[in-house]
C-alpha positions, 0 to 999 in steps of 0.5 A: 313733406306735407307735415313739413309744409303744415308746420311752416304754414302754422309758424307763419300764421301765428306770426301774423304772416301767410305763406300759401300756394296760389291755388289755395287763395280761393280758400283762404277766407273760408280757412280763417273764418272756419278756424274762428267759428269752430272754436267760437261754437265750441264744436266737438263733432263735424258731420261731413256729408258727401265726403267723397275721398275726405277732402273736407276732413283733411282741410278741417284738420290741417287748415281749420285746426279742428281736433274733434270727432269727424263723421264722414258719409259717402255712398259711392263705393269707389270713393268710400274705399279711399275715404276709409283708407284715409280715416283709418289713420285718425282715431277720431275720424269715422267713415260711414258708407251710406248717404243721407236724404229726406227719406230712408231707402234705396236711391239711384246715385249717379257715379260720374267718372269724376267722383267729386261730381257724384250726385243723386241728380243728373247733369242738366244738359241745357246748362253751360256749367255742366260737364259734357261727355262724362261717363257714369254708372248709376248705382243703387245706394242706401239712404238714411235720414239725419233724424234716424241716424243722430240718436245712435251716432250720439249714443256711440260718440257722445258729442254735444255740439255738432256742426253739419257740413254738406256737399252733396251736389244739389242734394243738401236741402234733402239732407237737411229736411231729413233731420226734421225737427232735429236740425237745430241739434247742430249749432252750425251748417255749411252748405253748398248753394247754387246760383246757376244750374249744373244738375237738373232740379237743383234748388237755388240759393234763395230756396235753400237759405230760406229753409235754413232760416225757417229752422232757426239759422242765420247767415255767418259767411259766404265763400267761393268754393271753386273758380272753375266757372269763371267768370260766372258765379255758379256755386258758393258755400254758405255758413249759417249758425243757430240764431241763439249762437249768433246772439251771444254777442261779438265780445266772445268772437272778438276775444278769440285768436284770429290767426 
């Protein structure tokens, strides 16, 4: 059934038409932009950090039309088992059972009952945006840095033009800082950014984007990533591309298929 729906959507899209369920409307701008951007940047590998059970990788395949390598990182053992099962059917999708951060070692992870909300940070009890009365387990998980992981992963998979996607519930900045001077290895970044708190000690939009800009990236797009906090704006995804890629000129992007 899912494959049939995918084919129908693709046929309509190439005809310049859109058929989609109402729940997907919040994602449509992201889907269109990422289809174009991944092709524009000629991305051959997506680092999917904070993969949970593989939602982003599935979206990249189905809606971004990305056919390259995906490396998904997920430290929560319960979520990882589902991620591993899904990736087993895709020979270009690798599931990795550890987290990424600013320093290597063991770190306490808050495994909330809703695994999508798992984080190294705890809910901010004073925030109106944070769930209440949600159970959790605190578990110690292995953390590596991007700076340490990149060479061995590159040796294994031979990627040349990687893209960094992060959704770590308030921890994205720590992941990026763990790359050190290797962060510009990535041609682009997609990162969840906060305008209001859900977790304690969450860096806000200005701080996170300022860091990415200091590392040579410029904003390409902002997307809503959910509408559960309506009417407040609490979170969005920011997509940034390396300055030299942004300066290639509009002719390359404008010449590409928009559908």
